[in-house]
VONU-453972 format. One record per residue (C-alpha): residue in one letter; x, y, z. Coordinates in steps of 0.001 Angstrom, whole numbers, padded with zeros to 6 digits, always signed. Example, Ala and Ser with C-alpha at 12.3 -4.5 7.8 and 13.67 -1.06 7.14 Angstrom:
VONU-453972
A+012300-004500+007800;S+013670-001060+007140;
//
This chain:
VONU-453972
M+164922+086564+125162;R+164416+084876+122040;Q+160984+083229+122792;D+157810+084742+121354;F+156906+087875+123209;L+153399+086610+123311;Q+154020+083765+125300;R+156187+086186+127778;I+153396+088511+128478;K+151167+085678+129135;A+153363+083624+131552;A+153753+087505+133344;F+150013+086774+134673;S+150056+083376+134826;A+149913+081627+138093;F+152335+078922+137073;N+154984+081923+137288;A+154709+081957+141150;P+156402+083172+143075;A+158049+085367+140831;S+154753+086230+138591;G+153660+089670+138103;A+154495+092798+135728;A+157616+093499+137571;N+159452+089904+137934;G+157730+087092+135670;A+157635+089206+132380;F+160071+087371+130577;G+159943+083796+130462;I+158064+080862+131994;G+158878+079037+135208;K+161797+081609+136232;N+162155+082715+139515;R+164430+085379+138302;I+164823+087554+135437;T+168113+088107+133878;L+169712+091679+133597;T+169643+092206+130103;E+165705+091472+129962;Q+165188+093405+132781;S+167282+096273+130816;A+164542+095592+128143;Y+161801+095591+130296;E+162863+099323+131661;Q+163112+100566+128140;V+159770+099691+127282;E+158669+101585+130896;W+160444+104656+129492;I+158299+104645+126072;S+155173+104523+128400;T+156582+107320+130729;A+157491+109762+127694;V+154185+109085+126186;D+152108+109306+128981;I+153702+112964+129632;I+153101+114501+126551;K+149728+113126+126633;G+149017+114677+129786;H+150307+118050+128579;I+148251+118177+125973;S+145326+116916+127690;A+145748+120072+129902;K+145198+122422+127075;P+142052+124205+126398;W+140881+124852+122823;L+139474+127714+121158;F+138226+128825+117615;V+140193+131885+116074;N+140279+134140+112834;A+141821+131798+110240;K+143719+135319+109172;N+144500+137251+112022;G+144231+134455+114672;E+141957+136956+117139;F+139501+134672+119411;I+135963+133997+118194;P+133319+133024+120615;D+131307+129556+120307;N+127901+131585+119404;K+129491+133408+116347;I+130704+129914+114522;N+128273+127469+112604;K+127226+124768+114756;K+128470+122052+112814;V+131787+123259+113438;V+131418+123590+117192;A+129397+120625+117959;P+132072+117754+117623;F+134686+119446+120006;A+131970+120748+122117;N+130136+117349+123276;G+132937+115242+123541;Y+133180+111960+123422;A+132032+108952+126025;G+132607+111636+129194;N+135774+112762+127843;T+136628+116451+127133;I+138388+117011+123190;S+141001+117921+124966;Q+141752+114539+126646;M+140781+112906+123485;L+143536+114799+121407;G+146069+114144+124282;A+145226+110606+123734;C+145135+111069+119941;A+148903+112782+120327;A+150080+109328+122270;Q+148587+107002+119328;M+150501+109155+116919;L+154178+108669+118669;L+153316+105577+119370;T+151842+103666+116159;G+152445+106580+113642;N+148648+106945+113243;A+145498+108511+115158;L+142092+107989+113524;F+138676+109799+114682;F+135339+108928+112766;L+132880+112023+112244;G+129882+110285+113835;E+126187+111405+114570;T+124853+110435+117986;T+122076+112377+117953;A+118691+112627+116236;Y+119578+115959+115895;A+122604+115739+114516;N+121291+113022+112085;A+118628+115429+111202;L+121190+117767+110362;Q+123601+115325+108439;S+126276+116683+110565;P+128506+114729+112926;D+128065+115823+116557;A+131136+113717+117902;L+134587+112325+117355;I+134832+108755+118111;P+138083+107021+118373;V+139021+104637+116138;R+141314+101698+117096;S+141324+098952+114481;W+141265+099887+110860;S+142973+099430+107133;I+142896+101437+104431;N+141682+100694+100566;M+143623+102217+097758;D+142390+103332+094587;G+143197+101167+091461;A+145943+103780+090697;G+147130+103267+094300;L+147376+107072+094348;A+144556+108167+097029;I+142630+106435+099737;K+139564+105096+098341;S+138006+103813+101943;Y+138652+103392+105632;R+137447+099332+106964;I+137294+100454+110675;T+136077+098620+113548;I+133754+100757+116601;G+132407+098834+119456;N+131395+095032+117719;K+130643+096330+114315;T+133097+096738+111456;I+132039+099182+108311;I+133346+100951+105245;V+133485+104476+105319;P+135037+107040+102727;P+137753+109196+103713;E+135106+112326+104172;V+134085+110791+107581;I+137638+110139+108916;L+140012+112280+110641;H+143395+110728+110127;F+146240+111956+112192;R+149728+110879+110797;N+153019+111243+112922;D+155386+111251+110199;T+155014+110247+106339;I+158653+109860+105758;F+157944+106125+103684;S+154201+106971+102275;P+151970+110016+102635;F+149212+107694+103399;V+150282+105960+106752;G+152295+107579+109503;V+155061+105603+111197;G+155629+105812+115321;N+158566+106615+116920;I+160043+103473+117706;T+159190+101661+114271;K+160681+104549+112408;L+164330+103892+114452;R+163935+100270+113611;L+162814+100775+109734;I+165590+103273+109052;A+167913+100891+110631;E+166872+097746+108858;G+167071+099508+105472;E+164965+100653+102745;V+163432+097160+101822;E+161836+096466+105334;A+160325+100069+104890;Q+158717+099432+101710;N+157230+095907+103343;F+156109+097561+106086;V+154041+100170+104211;N+152711+097378+101960;N+151562+095674+105357;F+150073+098386+106406;I+148158+099394+103632;T+146927+096048+102805;N+146283+094635+106473;G+145989+097534+108319;A+149124+096656+110808;A+146927+096440+113568;P+148169+096688+116733;S+149795+093318+118466;L+147948+091690+121313;A+148306+090665+124804;V+146192+087904+126084;I+145739+087871+129749;D+144545+084621+131713;Q+142630+084916+135112;K+142286+081010+135277;D+144444+078580+137155;R+145858+076277+134186;N+148560+073828+134201;I+151458+073889+131650;D+150238+071558+129446;V+147370+073498+128848;V+148838+076760+128768;Q+151142+075737+125952;K+148059+074054+124025;I+146037+077326+124745;H+149136+079567+123225;K+149975+077339+120324;D+145910+077495+119206;L+146190+081194+119651;I+148835+081723+117469;N+148002+079590+114800;R+144442+081241+114601;Y+145476+084760+115316;S+149183+085463+114691;G+150426+087461+111862;T+149152+090411+109652;D+147014+088241+107015;K+144840+087605+110368;A+144118+091526+110932;G+140479+091965+111437;A+139721+088465+112320;L+137029+087864+114910;M+138619+086116+118082;Y+136845+083589+120297;L+138588+083169+124138;Y+138669+080788+126631;N+136685+081360+129761;G+138807+083859+132000;M+140656+085657+129445;T+140781+088600+128093;V+142613+090378+125147;Q+144436+093723+125253;N+146119+096167+122601;L+149786+096723+122591;Q+150338+100061+121168;T+153816+098985+119307;T+154263+096209+117385;I+156406+092737+118660;K+159383+093142+116253;D+159649+096881+117542;L+160099+095741+121314;Q+162386+093219+119926;F+164298+095744+118087;I+164659+098132+121243;E+165895+094970+123489;Q+168259+094204+120697;K+169530+097662+120202;K+169913+097972+124120;Y+168279+101419+123726;N+169088+103370+127355;R+166806+105459+128957;Q+168445+108772+127922;T+167871+107569+124290;I+164542+106779+124340;L+163103+109773+126183;S+165081+111591+123539;K+163333+110348+120650;F+160125+111307+122190;G+161628+114921+123358;V+160912+114229+126751;P+164215+115722+128699;P+164599+113562+131706;V+163743+116924+134237;V+160662+116607+132768;A+160327+112920+133975;S+161295+113654+137425;I+164686+112521+136866;P+167281+115510+137781;D+170389+113881+136554;G+172438+116434+138189;A+171240+119473+136035;N+171231+123025+137703;K+168008+125337+137786;A+169022+126870+134776;I+169768+123833+132644;A+166518+122156+133820;Q+164598+125369+132789;E+166030+125573+129415;M+165370+121886+129123;R+161785+122097+130175;R+161460+125069+127439;Q+162591+123143+124963;F+160077+120410+125819;Y+157544+122700+125883;G+158626+123590+122304;D+157919+120277+121177;V+154845+119964+122460;N+153754+123022+120971;N+154615+121309+117690;I+152865+118575+118073;M+149490+120251+118602;A+150288+122389+115720;V+149844+119090+113925;I+146915+118386+115285;E+145411+121696+114747;Q+146405+121406+111027;T+145034+117987+110484;I+141754+119163+112435;N+141342+122198+110227;L+142542+120780+106741;Q+140105+117311+107130;F+136999+119159+108942;V+136900+122728+110090;H+137858+124170+106930;K+135728+122373+104566;I+132754+123858+106821;D+134279+127596+106997;E+137458+128727+106168;R+137575+131741+108025;V+137721+129753+111302;S+140594+127476+112445;F+140547+125233+115625;K+142843+126034+117970;L+144895+124757+121191;D+146136+126883+123658;R+150208+127005+123673;Y+153139+126799+126327;A+154828+129514+126865;T+158688+129366+125598;G+159535+132841+126956;D+162887+132591+129026;V+162298+134364+132404;E+165718+135856+132746;S+165655+137980+129451;I+161931+138708+129708;V+162571+140295+133279;Q+165576+142278+131459;M+163451+143458+128805;V+160940+144601+131194;N+163707+146523+133544;N+164841+148239+130260;G+161756+149506+129044;I+161607+147050+126021;I+158245+145587+126759;N+155745+146474+129792;P+154652+143791+132600;N+151381+142929+130894;R+153516+141663+127828;A+155858+139939+130122;S+153167+137987+131801;E+151679+137224+128223;L+155174+135768+126972;L+155402+133508+130271;G+151858+132136+130041;E+150747+133944+133040;D+147785+136086+133748;F+147730+139751+132493;D+145135+142723+133086;L+144755+145148+130395;K+142664+147416+132734;D+145678+147865+135028;A+147521+151123+133942;S+150786+150503+135922;R+151143+147062+134218;N+150643+148998+130816;S+153551+151440+131691;F+156890+151076+130509;Y+159796+151022+132929;V+163598+151584+133372;S+165705+149763+136092;A+166267+152679+138574;G+163483+152371+140956;L+160943+151261+138294;V+159898+154572+137424;P+157366+154962+134725;L+159223+156383+131952;G+158578+159807+131037;Y+157046+160355+134943;T+157640+164009+136092;G+155671+164072+139676;T+153010+166359+138076;A+149597+165085+136933;E+150025+163745+133723;E+148482+165955+131127;D+146564+164151+127972;S+148497+165605+125555;G+150299+162259+124429;E+153844+163323+125307;K+155184+160296+127377;E+157721+158561+125139;F+157711+155360+124061;A+161013+153393+125088;G+160802+150256+122708;G+163050+151628+120246;K+165577+149100+120481;K+163985+145471+119762;E+160200+145070+119562;T+160548+141114+118062;C+158512+138439+119876;A+160207+135891+122374;C+158967+133107+120090;H+161024+134594+116861;K+157906+133887+114625;K+156229+136837+112009;H+153017+137887+113692;I+150780+139248+110922;N+148915+142771+111176;S+150422+143454+114450;P+152507+146921+114698;L+154342+145669+117875;F+157331+143998+115935;V+158772+146839+114831;D+162297+145416+113722;D+160529+142733+111943;I+158129+145081+110074;C+161289+147850+109114;A+163416+144644+107841;E+160648+143637+105600;A+159865+147247+104050;L+163567+147479+103049;A+163708+144127+101586;A+160448+145098+099530;G+162500+148456+098254;A+161640+150782+100605;K+164806+153148+101241;Q+166857+153789+104667;W+165497+157464+105154;Q+161707+156120+104358;V+162134+153372+107046;K+163024+156279+109885;Y+159546+157541+109258;L+158141+153977+109335;R+159702+153167+112404;A+158648+156648+114365;S+155274+156071+113180;L+155189+152226+114691;L+156693+153111+118204;S+154759+156589+118433;R+151533+154506+117673;N+152420+151853+120160;S+152778+153737+122447;T+149493+155688+122571;E+147951+151830+121572;A+149317+150832+124859;K+148150+153862+126743;Y+144289+154119+125760;T+143419+150530+125480;P+142542+149868+128820;K+141054+153251+129246;L+138587+151677+126005;S+138199+148728+127485;A+137034+150064+130782;F+134421+152143+128956;F+133115+148853+127020;E+132981+147089+130520;A+130866+149802+132219;Q+128708+150644+128971;G+128095+147028+128792;E+126916+146850+132713;R+124714+149531+131700;V+123038+148222+128696;V+122672+144736+130292;G+120631+146833+133274;K+118481+149064+131178;L+117992+145783+129329;K+116802+143921+132332;E+114718+146768+133523;Y+113107+146893+130424;L+112338+143218+130222;A+111009+143398+133544;Q+108358+145743+132890;K+107204+144241+129698;N+104570+141607+130176;A+104140+141239+126354;P+105688+138196+124702;R+109176+138577+123188;D+107719+139019+119557;D+106092+142567+120886;I+109847+144036+121549;D+110419+147201+119024;P+114177+146347+118417;E+114664+150014+117192;L+113072+151646+120215;L+114792+149086+122810;I+118070+150701+121259;S+117331+153936+121743;I+116468+153433+124823;L+119803+151266+126039;F+122100+153754+124274;G+121916+157233+125239;N+123628+160400+124347;D+125819+159958+126901;E+127407+157008+125816;T+128328+158501+122473;S+129655+161602+124587;E+131950+159298+126753;L+133577+157353+123658;R+134056+161005+121734;E+135990+161834+124942;I+138222+158772+125101;I+138669+158405+120934;G+139124+162314+120803;S+142462+161977+123232;V+143684+159063+121292;H+143398+161243+118078;K+145291+164299+119818;S+148037+161575+121161;A+148706+160763+117902;I+148790+163854+116068;T+151236+165216+118504;K+153475+162892+118210;A+153378+162596+114428;V+154176+166269+114147;K+157080+165725+116585;D+158704+162468+114750;V+158309+164621+111287;A+160088+167439+112739;N+162997+165562+114102;I+163357+163402+111380;S+163579+166045+108781;R+165241+168573+111427;A+162406+171310+110604;D+160326+173511+112458;L+157045+172860+111903;N+154174+174865+113282;L+151619+172371+113443;D+150270+171780+117239;L+146592+171263+118101;T+145305+174752+117509;N+146596+175018+113926;P+143965+175412+111323;K+144734+172269+109459;I+145373+170375+112488;K+141663+171126+113718;A+140145+170431+110475;E+141918+166888+110794;L+140788+166105+113971;A+137024+167237+112877;K+137530+164839+109932;L+138918+161938+112240;G+135710+162285+114722;T+133657+160843+112440;A+134979+157544+113146;I+133656+157955+116543;K+130239+157821+115289;E+130911+154939+112995;I+132406+152952+116325;D+128981+153652+118239;D+126856+152705+115502;T+128746+149281+115114;T+127930+148639+118849;R+124324+149475+118712;R+124053+147524+115371;Q+125697+144329+116948;V+123398+144689+119838;K+120466+144673+117784;D+121178+142162+116021;I+121085+139878+119104;I+117900+141198+119809;I+116079+140576+116509;R+117897+137203+116701;A+116616+136574+119949;V+112774+137678+119204;N+112979+135610+116159;E+114217+132398+117865;S+112077+132999+120873;W+114921+133342+123461;N+114106+133291+127304;I+115775+136430+129060;E+118894+135033+130362;D+119983+133812+127157;I+119295+137109+126020;Y+121347+138682+128881;K+124241+135975+128687;N+124611+137097+124500;V+124570+140794+124960;Q+127395+140666+128094;Q+129539+138501+125560;Q+129362+140876+123062;F+130741+143531+125148;Q+133111+141011+126854;N+134348+141070+123572;Y+134821+144649+122981;E+136615+145017+126253;S+139207+142613+124791;W+140301+142318+121146;H+137927+145576+120268;A+139221+147813+122462;R+142774+147481+121217;T+141611+147092+117297;I+139941+150575+117941;A+143164+151997+120239;R+145252+151005+116882;S+143485+151528+113704;E+142381+155330+115310;S+145876+155932+116214;R+147112+154651+112989;A+144953+157172+111401;A+145770+159962+113345;W+149382+159538+112980;D+148980+159329+109404;A+146972+162498+108876;A+149262+164936+110611;A+152268+163303+109204;V+151119+164302+105799;E+150020+167497+106875;G+154148+167858+107971;Y+155349+166420+104725;K+153070+169256+103131;E+154777+172027+104926;L+157945+170505+103728;D+156465+170750+099892;V+156296+166926+099612;K+154383+166416+096250;F+154196+162409+096299;F+153938+160137+099110;D+154331+156045+099279;V+152961+153649+101462;I+155321+150914+103152;G+155111+148821+106027;C+152112+146218+105326;S+151420+143763+102776;G+148369+144293+102112;D+144857+142170+102471;D+143789+140006+099504;D+140489+139772+100715;W+139806+143330+100638;P+138753+145568+097707;E+141474+146910+096132;T+139860+150412+095978;K+140043+150230+099714;N+143275+148996+099692;W+146334+151536+099443;C+149014+149705+100979;N+152422+149516+098803;R+150871+152132+096655;Q+153613+154409+095295;N+154304+158061+093961;I+150469+159067+095279;P+150029+162871+094525;V+149034+165103+096708;S+146239+165933+095575;I+144613+162614+096197;I+146679+161369+099431;D+143776+162489+101290;Q+141502+159749+099962;A+143482+156797+100784;E+141609+154139+102310;F+143128+150739+104203;H+141559+147410+105043;P+141073+147380+108777;N+144322+145920+110000;H+146646+147877+108035;I+149847+148518+109983;G+151926+150645+107536;A+152569+154358+107472;I+152225+157026+104561;V+155974+158366+104322;P+157422+160777+101330;H+158368+159514+098267;S+161286+161835+097633;Q+163932+162838+100764;P+162340+166158+101869;I+165321+168758+101665;E+166934+169399+105138;
//
């Protein structure tokens, strides 16, 4: 047990150790035909380290990656992002996807505390742009500190058969834990040992790491049949030449038939595991892997197994968050701060509680599928409906054809917080969180009643009309692409003869605008009807403000101007694609692909954004008319923290005591989620 670990590994693969040779029976000691229980226990514990790390690595490697808006988390297609950002992730390295490489990165972090990628330029194109196109793993490295010891000056890395010194700017350095030093991470087993051995040993570890790189220990595998005297001589020679931190980075020359393999944990760490006699449960727990995830039921029932698996997914999500933060801080945000790299997360929702929320009308089936990580379909009206448990009948169902008046009630009044218990900025779906924050910011209890009613009514309208807008954009995309194909098929001239203005007028006819006007007009009417009802219910007043009222008609006409802006935006973005295609000499298939991608974006996030913003604008407009009927002279805006990047003149969030004479001029940033409420409580 006290023999040098390098020697024991050597013996495991030596023919002299027969008949007890091999990784399972000859790993601990030379010339023994059996192993002790203590040695077997230590070997099994090392196996569980490998098992735990492999499980985490596999779960991270299986997750897709994407780029999102750094502010609101919305998906951004790769073709909308600077190529310098996308290239290293899209290309992968050596036949591995970036997800596979990040899985290996997580394994390296957990075991050794550190993982490094070199930002390399592997093609002539990347070299010409002076922009990396690959993340190359670095296995052997050390760091050089500046004179004051306050920052990393450079890295000394070995890639392939070359050792080079590079600046920190071309290195992605992932650290597992920096409890002893901000410059280097600490692996899980090493961390346990250092804590146990005390502060002095911890400081020695950090110093050795910084000065010598603390490269992983080596295992020498001998495929030749040598006698014991030769083996011992070679073993002694190897130790004298290459053992110790002072030999880190030395060039190794091996005898014929020998190969070297890096170990992921140091000899001292492995001996620490053996001495402490850590059991399987302790090791798996340290790495955050429950036994059930490692296919060991241990008597756990289904409920306990599901809960343990959810906790494991939460731990994996946390590891991916650390990886994302490192990539964004050290690479992506240096090029474009508006974009963030993101790995898809594992769902951690509780199936039973989510089913109860669906059955009680708190969330709809689409939202439930989203929380559980399953597929959902925003175009399916039945999956966007809210249900009660008695026969799962949609709330508000009367057995007759539904009138497009927005009268159907929303059943989300009790709790609208997310199952992950985290705040989600710029989303009106989390009613309780928004109302609580408004109260904390100084809003009055009675004002929050108007805010809550506004959010619930707008959410109802949004849920109803998002699928309709999504279906419209899907159909519009098919029509536009069809006309585009027909136009280009008839055009024999080269691309630079295309007139973008003329082509847009051909692709978008008046019928497109009229259909969009009809859908968004219904959004406005639905939100207005709900707003009048909300104000009347809270104030206990009888308001004469239906859709035939001249004041409401005037508001509808004013809101209708937004329809043209939406249509103009669609035309302009398609036109930009065509202009770019002409300037860059795209082929026909690339033009089709980019136009289709634009409308696919509309089908998903753009449809919801329009439904959300237009329902909010309509509710505010009708509510203000209701407040005027109640003789309200001043107004407050509550429920939104604002947007620092938006001009102050168009960002009225959190303004108070706004006179009635200028309330109609109020403007908000695109993701505004608050509501206009009276400054003083109306007299009932």
